[in-house]
MARBAPA-566483 format. One record per residue: residue number from 1; residue in three letters; x, y, z of N, C-alpha, C, O, CB in turn; chain. Coordinates in nm, 2 decimals, decimal comma. Glycine has a CB too. Example, Ala and Ser with C-alpha at 12.3 -4.5 7.8 and 13.67 -1.06 7.14 Angstrom:
2
i; aa; n.X; n.Y; n.Z; ca.X; ca.Y; ca.Z; c.X; c.Y; c.Z; o.X; o.Y; o.Z; cb.X; cb.Y; cb.Z; ch
1; ALA; 1,32; -0,57; 0,78; 1,23; -0,45; 0,78; 1,32; -0,33; 0,78; 1,42; -0,33; 0,85; 1,13; -0,45; 0,90; A
2; SER; 1,28; -0,22; 0,71; 1,37; -0,11; 0,71; 1,29; 0,00; 0,79; 1,34; 0,11; 0,80; 1,41; -0,06; 0,57; A
***
This chain:
142
i; aa; n.X; n.Y; n.Z; ca.X; ca.Y; ca.Z; c.X; c.Y; c.Z; o.X; o.Y; o.Z; cb.X; cb.Y; cb.Z; ch
1; MET; 8,72; 10,79; 9,06; 8,73; 10,82; 9,20; 8,87; 10,77; 9,25; 8,91; 10,66; 9,21; 8,62; 10,75; 9,28; A
2; ARG; 8,93; 10,86; 9,32; 9,06; 10,83; 9,37; 9,09; 10,89; 9,51; 9,04; 11,00; 9,53; 9,17; 10,88; 9,27; A
3; VAL; 9,16; 10,81; 9,59; 9,19; 10,86; 9,72; 9,34; 10,84; 9,75; 9,39; 10,73; 9,73; 9,11; 10,79; 9,83; A
4; VAL; 9,41; 10,94; 9,78; 9,55; 10,93; 9,82; 9,57; 10,94; 9,97; 9,53; 11,04; 10,03; 9,64; 11,05; 9,74; A
5; LEU; 9,62; 10,84; 10,03; 9,64; 10,84; 10,17; 9,78; 10,84; 10,21; 9,87; 10,77; 10,15; 9,57; 10,71; 10,23; A
6; LYS; 9,82; 10,92; 10,32; 9,95; 10,92; 10,37; 9,95; 10,88; 10,51; 9,88; 10,94; 10,60; 10,01; 11,07; 10,36; A
7; PRO; 10,03; 10,77; 10,55; 10,04; 10,73; 10,69; 10,09; 10,84; 10,78; 10,19; 10,91; 10,74; 10,12; 10,60; 10,70; A
8; LEU; 10,03; 10,86; 10,89; 10,07; 10,96; 10,99; 10,18; 10,91; 11,08; 10,24; 10,99; 11,16; 9,96; 11,01; 11,07; A
9; THR; 10,21; 10,78; 11,07; 10,32; 10,72; 11,15; 10,43; 10,69; 11,05; 10,40; 10,66; 10,93; 10,28; 10,60; 11,23; A
10; ASN; 10,55; 10,68; 11,10; 10,66; 10,65; 11,01; 10,67; 10,50; 10,98; 10,74; 10,42; 11,05; 10,80; 10,70; 11,07; A
11; VAL; 10,59; 10,45; 10,89; 10,58; 10,31; 10,86; 10,58; 10,30; 10,70; 10,51; 10,37; 10,63; 10,45; 10,25; 10,92; A
12; GLU; 10,65; 10,20; 10,66; 10,66; 10,17; 10,51; 10,55; 10,07; 10,48; 10,55; 9,96; 10,54; 10,80; 10,13; 10,47; A
13; LEU; 10,46; 10,10; 10,39; 10,36; 10,01; 10,35; 10,37; 9,97; 10,20; 10,40; 10,06; 10,12; 10,22; 10,07; 10,38; A
14; PRO; 10,36; 9,85; 10,17; 10,37; 9,81; 10,03; 10,25; 9,87; 9,95; 10,14; 9,88; 10,01; 10,37; 9,66; 10,01; A
15; GLN; 10,26; 9,90; 9,82; 10,15; 9,96; 9,75; 10,03; 9,86; 9,74; 9,92; 9,91; 9,73; 10,20; 9,99; 9,61; A
16; ASP; 10,05; 9,73; 9,75; 9,94; 9,64; 9,74; 9,86; 9,64; 9,87; 9,75; 9,58; 9,88; 9,99; 9,50; 9,71; A
17; PHE; 9,91; 9,71; 9,98; 9,83; 9,73; 10,10; 9,71; 9,82; 10,07; 9,62; 9,83; 10,16; 9,92; 9,79; 10,21; A
18; ALA; 9,71; 9,89; 9,96; 9,60; 9,97; 9,92; 9,47; 9,89; 9,91; 9,36; 9,94; 9,94; 9,62; 10,04; 9,79; A
19; GLU; 9,48; 9,76; 9,87; 9,36; 9,67; 9,87; 9,30; 9,66; 10,01; 9,18; 9,66; 10,02; 9,40; 9,53; 9,81; A
20; VAL; 9,39; 9,64; 10,11; 9,34; 9,62; 10,25; 9,27; 9,75; 10,29; 9,16; 9,75; 10,35; 9,46; 9,59; 10,34; A
21; LEU; 9,33; 9,87; 10,26; 9,27; 10,00; 10,30; 9,14; 10,02; 10,23; 9,04; 10,07; 10,29; 9,37; 10,11; 10,26; A
22; ARG; 9,13; 9,98; 10,10; 9,00; 10,00; 10,03; 8,89; 9,92; 10,10; 8,78; 9,96; 10,12; 9,02; 9,95; 9,88; A
23; ALA; 8,92; 9,79; 10,14; 8,83; 9,71; 10,20; 8,79; 9,77; 10,34; 8,67; 9,76; 10,37; 8,88; 9,57; 10,22; A
24; LYS; 8,88; 9,82; 10,41; 8,85; 9,88; 10,54; 8,77; 10,01; 10,53; 8,69; 10,04; 10,62; 8,98; 9,91; 10,62; A
25; LEU; 8,79; 10,08; 10,42; 8,72; 10,21; 10,41; 8,59; 10,20; 10,32; 8,52; 10,30; 10,31; 8,82; 10,31; 10,34; A
26; LYS; 8,57; 10,09; 10,27; 8,45; 10,07; 10,18; 8,32; 10,12; 10,25; 8,29; 10,08; 10,36; 8,44; 9,92; 10,14; A
27; GLY; 8,25; 10,20; 10,18; 8,13; 10,26; 10,23; 8,14; 10,38; 10,31; 8,04; 10,45; 10,34; 8,06; 10,15; 10,32; A
28; ARG; 8,27; 10,42; 10,35; 8,29; 10,54; 10,42; 8,31; 10,66; 10,33; 8,36; 10,65; 10,22; 8,41; 10,53; 10,51; A
29; GLU; 8,26; 10,78; 10,37; 8,28; 10,90; 10,30; 8,41; 10,97; 10,35; 8,42; 10,99; 10,47; 8,16; 10,99; 10,31; A
30; VAL; 8,50; 11,00; 10,26; 8,63; 11,07; 10,30; 8,64; 11,19; 10,22; 8,59; 11,20; 10,10; 8,75; 10,98; 10,29; A
31; LYS; 8,71; 11,29; 10,28; 8,73; 11,42; 10,20; 8,88; 11,46; 10,22; 8,94; 11,43; 10,32; 8,64; 11,53; 10,24; A
32; THR; 8,93; 11,54; 10,12; 9,06; 11,59; 10,12; 9,09; 11,67; 10,25; 9,01; 11,75; 10,30; 9,09; 11,68; 10,00; A
33; GLY; 9,20; 11,63; 10,32; 9,25; 11,71; 10,43; 9,21; 11,64; 10,57; 9,28; 11,67; 10,67; 9,19; 11,84; 10,43; A
34; GLU; 9,12; 11,55; 10,57; 9,08; 11,49; 10,69; 9,17; 11,37; 10,73; 9,25; 11,32; 10,64; 8,94; 11,44; 10,69; A
35; VAL; 9,17; 11,33; 10,85; 9,24; 11,21; 10,90; 9,14; 11,10; 10,92; 9,04; 11,11; 10,99; 9,32; 11,25; 11,03; A
36; VAL; 9,18; 10,98; 10,87; 9,10; 10,86; 10,89; 9,17; 10,76; 10,96; 9,30; 10,75; 10,95; 9,05; 10,80; 10,75; A
37; THR; 9,10; 10,68; 11,05; 9,17; 10,58; 11,13; 9,12; 10,44; 11,08; 9,00; 10,42; 11,06; 9,13; 10,60; 11,28; A
38; VAL; 9,21; 10,35; 11,06; 9,18; 10,22; 11,01; 9,24; 10,12; 11,11; 9,35; 10,13; 11,15; 9,23; 10,19; 10,87; A
39; ASN; 9,16; 10,02; 11,16; 9,21; 9,92; 11,25; 9,27; 9,81; 11,18; 9,21; 9,74; 11,09; 9,09; 9,87; 11,34; A
40; ILE; 9,40; 9,79; 11,20; 9,47; 9,68; 11,14; 9,52; 9,59; 11,25; 9,60; 9,63; 11,34; 9,59; 9,73; 11,05; A
41; LEU; 9,48; 9,46; 11,25; 9,51; 9,37; 11,36; 9,48; 9,42; 11,50; 9,56; 9,40; 11,59; 9,66; 9,33; 11,34; A
42; GLY; 9,37; 9,49; 11,51; 9,33; 9,55; 11,64; 9,40; 9,67; 11,68; 9,37; 9,73; 11,79; 9,35; 9,45; 11,74; A
43; LYS; 9,49; 9,73; 11,60; 9,56; 9,85; 11,63; 9,52; 9,96; 11,53; 9,51; 9,94; 11,41; 9,71; 9,83; 11,63; A
44; PRO; 9,49; 10,08; 11,59; 9,45; 10,19; 11,50; 9,57; 10,24; 11,42; 9,68; 10,26; 11,47; 9,39; 10,30; 11,58; A
45; LEU; 9,55; 10,27; 11,29; 9,65; 10,33; 11,20; 9,59; 10,45; 11,14; 9,48; 10,44; 11,07; 9,71; 10,22; 11,09; A
46; GLU; 9,65; 10,57; 11,15; 9,59; 10,69; 11,10; 9,66; 10,73; 10,97; 9,78; 10,71; 10,95; 9,61; 10,80; 11,20; A
47; PHE; 9,57; 10,78; 10,88; 9,61; 10,83; 10,75; 9,55; 10,97; 10,72; 9,44; 10,99; 10,76; 9,57; 10,73; 10,64; A
48; LYS; 9,63; 11,05; 10,66; 9,58; 11,18; 10,62; 9,53; 11,16; 10,48; 9,60; 11,10; 10,39; 9,69; 11,30; 10,62; A
49; VAL; 9,41; 11,21; 10,45; 9,36; 11,20; 10,31; 9,42; 11,32; 10,24; 9,37; 11,43; 10,25; 9,20; 11,21; 10,31; A
50; VAL; 9,53; 11,29; 10,16; 9,60; 11,40; 10,09; 9,52; 11,45; 9,98; 9,52; 11,57; 9,95; 9,73; 11,34; 10,04; A
51; GLN; 9,44; 11,36; 9,91; 9,35; 11,40; 9,80; 9,24; 11,30; 9,79; 9,26; 11,18; 9,79; 9,43; 11,41; 9,67; A
52; ALA; 9,12; 11,35; 9,77; 9,01; 11,27; 9,74; 8,94; 11,33; 9,62; 8,91; 11,45; 9,62; 8,90; 11,26; 9,86; A
53; VAL; 8,92; 11,25; 9,51; 8,86; 11,31; 9,39; 8,74; 11,22; 9,35; 8,76; 11,10; 9,32; 8,97; 11,31; 9,27; A
54; PRO; 8,62; 11,27; 9,36; 8,59; 11,41; 9,41; 8,60; 11,41; 9,56; 8,62; 11,31; 9,62; 8,45; 11,45; 9,36; A
55; SER; 8,58; 11,53; 9,62; 8,59; 11,54; 9,76; 8,46; 11,60; 9,81; 8,43; 11,72; 9,77; 8,71; 11,63; 9,81; A
56; PRO; 8,38; 11,54; 9,89; 8,41; 11,40; 9,95; 8,37; 11,29; 9,85; 8,30; 11,32; 9,75; 8,32; 11,39; 10,07; A
57; VAL; 8,43; 11,18; 9,88; 8,40; 11,06; 9,80; 8,36; 10,94; 9,89; 8,42; 10,93; 10,00; 8,52; 11,02; 9,71; A
58; ARG; 8,26; 10,86; 9,85; 8,23; 10,74; 9,92; 8,31; 10,63; 9,86; 8,30; 10,60; 9,74; 8,07; 10,71; 9,91; A
59; VAL; 8,39; 10,57; 9,94; 8,49; 10,46; 9,90; 8,41; 10,34; 9,85; 8,32; 10,29; 9,93; 8,59; 10,43; 10,01; A
60; SER; 8,44; 10,29; 9,74; 8,38; 10,17; 9,68; 8,49; 10,08; 9,62; 8,60; 10,11; 9,63; 8,27; 10,20; 9,58; A
61; GLU; 8,44; 9,97; 9,57; 8,54; 9,87; 9,51; 8,61; 9,94; 9,39; 8,72; 9,90; 9,35; 8,47; 9,75; 9,46; A
62; LYS; 8,54; 10,04; 9,33; 8,60; 10,11; 9,21; 8,69; 10,22; 9,24; 8,76; 10,28; 9,15; 8,49; 10,16; 9,12; A
63; THR; 8,70; 10,26; 9,37; 8,78; 10,37; 9,41; 8,93; 10,33; 9,41; 8,97; 10,23; 9,47; 8,74; 10,42; 9,55; A
64; ALA; 9,01; 10,41; 9,34; 9,16; 10,38; 9,34; 9,22; 10,44; 9,47; 9,20; 10,55; 9,50; 9,22; 10,45; 9,21; A
65; ILE; 9,29; 10,35; 9,54; 9,35; 10,39; 9,66; 9,50; 10,40; 9,64; 9,56; 10,30; 9,59; 9,32; 10,30; 9,78; A
66; VAL; 9,57; 10,51; 9,67; 9,71; 10,53; 9,65; 9,77; 10,56; 9,78; 9,72; 10,64; 9,86; 9,74; 10,64; 9,54; A
67; ILE; 9,88; 10,50; 9,82; 9,95; 10,52; 9,94; 10,07; 10,62; 9,91; 10,16; 10,58; 9,84; 10,00; 10,39; 10,01; A
68; ALA; 10,06; 10,74; 9,97; 10,17; 10,83; 9,95; 10,29; 10,80; 10,04; 10,27; 10,75; 10,15; 10,12; 10,98; 9,98; A
69; ARG; 10,41; 10,83; 10,00; 10,53; 10,81; 10,08; 10,53; 10,92; 10,19; 10,49; 11,03; 10,16; 10,65; 10,82; 9,99; A
70; PRO; 10,58; 10,89; 10,30; 10,60; 10,99; 10,41; 10,69; 11,10; 10,36; 10,79; 11,08; 10,30; 10,66; 10,93; 10,54; A
71; GLY; 10,64; 11,23; 10,39; 10,72; 11,34; 10,35; 10,69; 11,40; 10,22; 10,74; 11,51; 10,18; 10,87; 11,31; 10,36; A
72; VAL; 10,61; 11,32; 10,13; 10,58; 11,37; 10,00; 10,43; 11,37; 9,98; 10,37; 11,26; 10,00; 10,66; 11,28; 9,89; A
73; ASP; 10,38; 11,48; 9,94; 10,24; 11,48; 9,90; 10,23; 11,51; 9,75; 10,28; 11,61; 9,70; 10,16; 11,60; 9,98; A
74; VAL; 10,17; 11,42; 9,68; 10,15; 11,43; 9,53; 10,00; 11,43; 9,50; 9,93; 11,34; 9,53; 10,23; 11,32; 9,46; A
75; LEU; 9,96; 11,54; 9,44; 9,82; 11,55; 9,40; 9,81; 11,54; 9,25; 9,90; 11,59; 9,18; 9,75; 11,68; 9,46; A
76; GLU; 9,71; 11,49; 9,20; 9,70; 11,47; 9,05; 9,55; 11,46; 9,01; 9,47; 11,40; 9,08; 9,77; 11,34; 9,01; A
77; ILE; 9,52; 11,53; 8,90; 9,38; 11,51; 8,84; 9,40; 11,49; 8,69; 9,51; 11,53; 8,64; 9,29; 11,64; 8,88; A
78; GLU; 9,30; 11,45; 8,63; 9,30; 11,44; 8,49; 9,22; 11,55; 8,43; 9,10; 11,57; 8,47; 9,24; 11,30; 8,44; A
79; LEU; 9,28; 11,63; 8,34; 9,21; 11,75; 8,28; 9,12; 11,70; 8,18; 9,14; 11,60; 8,11; 9,32; 11,84; 8,23; A
80; PRO; 9,01; 11,78; 8,16; 8,91; 11,74; 8,06; 8,95; 11,77; 7,91; 8,88; 11,74; 7,82; 8,78; 11,81; 8,08; A
81; GLY; 9,07; 11,82; 7,89; 9,12; 11,85; 7,76; 9,26; 11,90; 7,77; 9,32; 11,91; 7,88; 9,03; 11,95; 7,69; A
82; LYS; 9,32; 11,93; 7,66; 9,46; 11,98; 7,66; 9,46; 12,13; 7,70; 9,39; 12,21; 7,64; 9,52; 11,96; 7,51; A
83; PRO; 9,54; 12,16; 7,80; 9,55; 12,30; 7,84; 9,62; 12,39; 7,74; 9,72; 12,35; 7,68; 9,61; 12,31; 7,98; A
84; ARG; 9,56; 12,51; 7,72; 9,63; 12,61; 7,64; 9,73; 12,69; 7,73; 9,83; 12,74; 7,68; 9,53; 12,71; 7,58; A
85; ASP; 9,69; 12,71; 7,86; 9,77; 12,79; 7,95; 9,73; 12,75; 8,09; 9,62; 12,70; 8,12; 9,75; 12,94; 7,92; A
86; VAL; 9,83; 12,78; 8,19; 9,80; 12,75; 8,33; 9,86; 12,87; 8,40; 9,97; 12,92; 8,38; 9,87; 12,62; 8,38; A
87; TYR; 9,78; 12,93; 8,50; 9,82; 13,04; 8,58; 9,80; 13,01; 8,72; 9,72; 12,92; 8,76; 9,74; 13,17; 8,54; A
88; ILE; 9,88; 13,07; 8,81; 9,87; 13,06; 8,95; 9,81; 13,20; 8,99; 9,86; 13,30; 8,96; 10,00; 13,03; 9,03; A
89; TYR; 9,69; 13,19; 9,06; 9,62; 13,32; 9,10; 9,59; 13,30; 9,25; 9,50; 13,24; 9,29; 9,49; 13,34; 9,02; A
90; GLY; 9,68; 13,37; 9,34; 9,66; 13,35; 9,48; 9,69; 13,20; 9,51; 9,80; 13,15; 9,48; 9,52; 13,39; 9,53; A
91; ASP; 9,60; 13,14; 9,58; 9,62; 12,99; 9,61; 9,55; 12,91; 9,51; 9,54; 12,78; 9,53; 9,56; 12,97; 9,75; A
92; ASN; 9,50; 12,96; 9,40; 9,43; 12,89; 9,30; 9,51; 12,86; 9,18; 9,60; 12,94; 9,14; 9,30; 12,96; 9,27; A
93; ILE; 9,47; 12,76; 9,10; 9,53; 12,73; 8,98; 9,43; 12,75; 8,87; 9,32; 12,69; 8,87; 9,59; 12,58; 8,98; A
94; ILE; 9,46; 12,83; 8,77; 9,37; 12,86; 8,66; 9,42; 12,78; 8,54; 9,53; 12,79; 8,50; 9,37; 13,01; 8,63; A
95; VAL; 9,33; 12,69; 8,48; 9,37; 12,62; 8,37; 9,28; 12,67; 8,25; 9,15; 12,66; 8,26; 9,35; 12,46; 8,39; A
96; VAL; 9,34; 12,71; 8,15; 9,27; 12,76; 8,03; 9,27; 12,65; 7,92; 9,38; 12,61; 7,88; 9,33; 12,89; 7,97; A
97; LEU; 9,15; 12,60; 7,89; 9,14; 12,49; 7,79; 9,10; 12,55; 7,66; 9,09; 12,68; 7,65; 9,04; 12,38; 7,84; A
98; GLU; 9,07; 12,47; 7,56; 9,03; 12,53; 7,43; 8,92; 12,63; 7,44; 8,93; 12,74; 7,39; 8,98; 12,41; 7,34; A
99; ASN; 8,80; 12,60; 7,50; 8,69; 12,69; 7,52; 8,64; 12,69; 7,66; 8,52; 12,69; 7,68; 8,58; 12,67; 7,41; A
100; GLU; 8,73; 12,67; 7,76; 8,68; 12,65; 7,89; 8,78; 12,71; 7,99; 8,90; 12,70; 7,96; 8,65; 12,50; 7,92; A
101; VAL; 8,74; 12,76; 8,10; 8,82; 12,81; 8,21; 8,79; 12,72; 8,33; 8,67; 12,71; 8,37; 8,81; 12,96; 8,24; A
102; LEU; 8,89; 12,66; 8,39; 8,88; 12,57; 8,51; 8,96; 12,63; 8,62; 9,08; 12,66; 8,60; 8,92; 12,43; 8,47; A
103; ILE; 8,90; 12,65; 8,74; 8,98; 12,70; 8,85; 8,98; 12,59; 8,96; 8,87; 12,54; 9,00; 8,91; 12,84; 8,91; A
104; LEU; 9,10; 12,56; 9,00; 9,12; 12,46; 9,11; 9,18; 12,52; 9,23; 9,25; 12,62; 9,22; 9,21; 12,35; 9,05; A
105; ASN; 9,14; 12,47; 9,35; 9,20; 12,52; 9,47; 9,34; 12,44; 9,49; 9,38; 12,37; 9,41; 9,11; 12,50; 9,59; A
106; GLN; 9,40; 12,47; 9,60; 9,53; 12,41; 9,63; 9,53; 12,26; 9,65; 9,64; 12,20; 9,66; 9,60; 12,48; 9,75; A
107; ASN; 9,41; 12,20; 9,66; 9,40; 12,06; 9,67; 9,36; 12,00; 9,54; 9,32; 11,88; 9,53; 9,30; 12,02; 9,78; A
108; LEU; 9,36; 12,08; 9,43; 9,32; 12,04; 9,30; 9,17; 12,01; 9,29; 9,13; 11,93; 9,21; 9,40; 11,92; 9,25; A
109; GLU; 9,09; 12,07; 9,38; 8,95; 12,05; 9,37; 8,89; 12,16; 9,29; 8,93; 12,28; 9,30; 8,89; 12,05; 9,52; A
110; GLU; 8,80; 12,13; 9,20; 8,74; 12,22; 9,11; 8,65; 12,32; 9,19; 8,56; 12,28; 9,27; 8,65; 12,15; 9,01; A
111; ILE; 8,68; 12,45; 9,18; 8,59; 12,55; 9,24; 8,51; 12,63; 9,14; 8,42; 12,70; 9,18; 8,68; 12,64; 9,33; A
112; TYR; 8,55; 12,63; 9,02; 8,48; 12,70; 8,91; 8,51; 12,64; 8,78; 8,62; 12,60; 8,75; 8,52; 12,85; 8,92; A
113; ARG; 8,41; 12,63; 8,69; 8,43; 12,59; 8,56; 8,32; 12,65; 8,47; 8,20; 12,65; 8,50; 8,42; 12,43; 8,55; A
114; GLU; 8,37; 12,70; 8,36; 8,27; 12,76; 8,26; 8,32; 12,74; 8,12; 8,44; 12,76; 8,09; 8,25; 12,91; 8,29; A
115; LYS; 8,23; 12,71; 8,03; 8,26; 12,70; 7,89; 8,23; 12,83; 7,82; 8,13; 12,90; 7,86; 8,19; 12,58; 7,82; A
116; PHE; 8,31; 12,86; 7,72; 8,29; 12,99; 7,64; 8,28; 12,95; 7,50; 8,34; 12,86; 7,45; 8,40; 13,09; 7,67; A
117; GLU; 8,19; 13,03; 7,42; 8,17; 13,01; 7,28; 8,30; 13,04; 7,20; 8,33; 12,97; 7,10; 8,05; 13,08; 7,23; A
118; ASN; 8,36; 13,15; 7,23; 8,47; 13,20; 7,15; 8,58; 13,26; 7,24; 8,61; 13,38; 7,24; 8,42; 13,31; 7,05; A
119; LEU; 8,64; 13,17; 7,32; 8,74; 13,21; 7,42; 8,87; 13,27; 7,35; 8,93; 13,19; 7,27; 8,78; 13,10; 7,51; A
120; ILE; 8,90; 13,39; 7,37; 9,01; 13,45; 7,31; 9,13; 13,47; 7,40; 9,24; 13,44; 7,37; 8,97; 13,59; 7,26; A
121; LYS; 9,10; 13,52; 7,53; 9,21; 13,54; 7,62; 9,17; 13,54; 7,76; 9,05; 13,58; 7,79; 9,28; 13,68; 7,58; A
122; VAL; 9,26; 13,50; 7,85; 9,24; 13,51; 8,00; 9,35; 13,59; 8,06; 9,47; 13,56; 8,03; 9,22; 13,37; 8,06; A
123; ILE; 9,32; 13,69; 8,13; 9,42; 13,78; 8,19; 9,40; 13,79; 8,34; 9,29; 13,81; 8,39; 9,42; 13,92; 8,12; A
124; GLN; 9,51; 13,78; 8,42; 9,51; 13,80; 8,56; 9,52; 13,95; 8,59; 9,60; 14,02; 8,54; 9,62; 13,72; 8,63; A
125; THR; 9,43; 13,99; 8,69; 9,44; 14,13; 8,74; 9,43; 14,12; 8,89; 9,39; 14,02; 8,94; 9,33; 14,22; 8,67; A
126; LYS; 9,45; 14,24; 8,95; 9,43; 14,24; 9,10; 9,28; 14,22; 9,13; 9,25; 14,17; 9,24; 9,47; 14,38; 9,16; A
127; ALA; 9,19; 14,26; 9,04; 9,05; 14,25; 9,07; 8,99; 14,10; 9,04; 8,89; 14,07; 9,09; 8,97; 14,34; 8,98; A
128; GLY; 9,07; 14,02; 8,97; 9,02; 13,89; 8,94; 9,07; 13,85; 8,80; 9,17; 13,90; 8,75; 8,87; 13,88; 8,94; A
129; LEU; 9,01; 13,75; 8,74; 9,04; 13,71; 8,61; 8,95; 13,77; 8,50; 8,83; 13,77; 8,52; 9,04; 13,55; 8,60; A
130; VAL; 9,02; 13,83; 8,40; 8,94; 13,89; 8,29; 8,94; 13,78; 8,18; 9,04; 13,74; 8,13; 9,00; 14,02; 8,24; A
131; VAL; 8,82; 13,75; 8,13; 8,80; 13,65; 8,03; 8,74; 13,73; 7,91; 8,63; 13,79; 7,92; 8,71; 13,53; 8,07; A
132; VAL; 8,81; 13,72; 7,79; 8,76; 13,78; 7,67; 8,70; 13,66; 7,59; 8,77; 13,57; 7,55; 8,87; 13,85; 7,59; A
133; ASP; 8,57; 13,67; 7,57; 8,49; 13,57; 7,49; 8,42; 13,64; 7,38; 8,31; 13,69; 7,39; 8,39; 13,50; 7,59; A
134; GLY; 8,49; 13,63; 7,26; 8,43; 13,70; 7,14; 8,42; 13,85; 7,17; 8,53; 13,91; 7,20; 8,29; 13,64; 7,11; A
135; ARG; 8,30; 13,90; 7,17; 8,28; 14,04; 7,20; 8,24; 14,07; 7,35; 8,21; 14,18; 7,38; 8,18; 14,10; 7,11; A
136; ARG; 8,24; 13,96; 7,43; 8,20; 13,97; 7,57; 8,33; 13,98; 7,65; 8,43; 13,92; 7,62; 8,11; 13,86; 7,61; A
137; LEU; 8,32; 14,05; 7,76; 8,43; 14,06; 7,86; 8,37; 14,02; 8,00; 8,26; 14,07; 8,04; 8,49; 14,20; 7,87; A
138; LYS; 8,43; 13,93; 8,06; 8,38; 13,88; 8,19; 8,49; 13,89; 8,30; 8,60; 13,86; 8,27; 8,33; 13,73; 8,18; A
139; LEU; 8,45; 13,94; 8,42; 8,55; 13,94; 8,53; 8,50; 13,84; 8,63; 8,39; 13,84; 8,68; 8,54; 14,09; 8,59; A
140; ILE; 8,60; 13,75; 8,66; 8,57; 13,64; 8,75; 8,65; 13,67; 8,88; 8,77; 13,67; 8,88; 8,61; 13,50; 8,69; A
141; LYS; 8,58; 13,69; 8,99; 8,65; 13,72; 9,12; 8,66; 13,59; 9,20; 8,55; 13,53; 9,23; 8,57; 13,84; 9,20; A
142; VAL; 8,78; 13,56; 9,23; 8,80; 13,43; 9,30; 8,84; 13,47; 9,45; 8,86; 13,37; 9,53; 8,91; 13,35; 9,24; A
***
């Protein structure tokens, strides 16, 4: 579990401030794209949730909290295997793994995943993604 927070005010925060934020957010459910307010010394400080993995996530002691620098949004996920290929399809990212197709949205949230027995090829078309799996052909409309 991981949450990337970006301060909405122009303030520089040390990376170890993440521990304070984790304590303030513990038990709260946050999701990618929302704005959360944390009271620090009696004053509200707003943060945009740049990325929550998974989204939504309930913040706990095990949740990694990362503070993003103002002006830069960096999203990151760990893939379940080594990618064979990566495509951009509209606003989505298609990751082709050994025998799996993974579709992520622009927040790197999983919107589709399927394993195939004999994945041969994935092709982008106007109608969607064509997946050739052995002797089967599948059209995935995103």
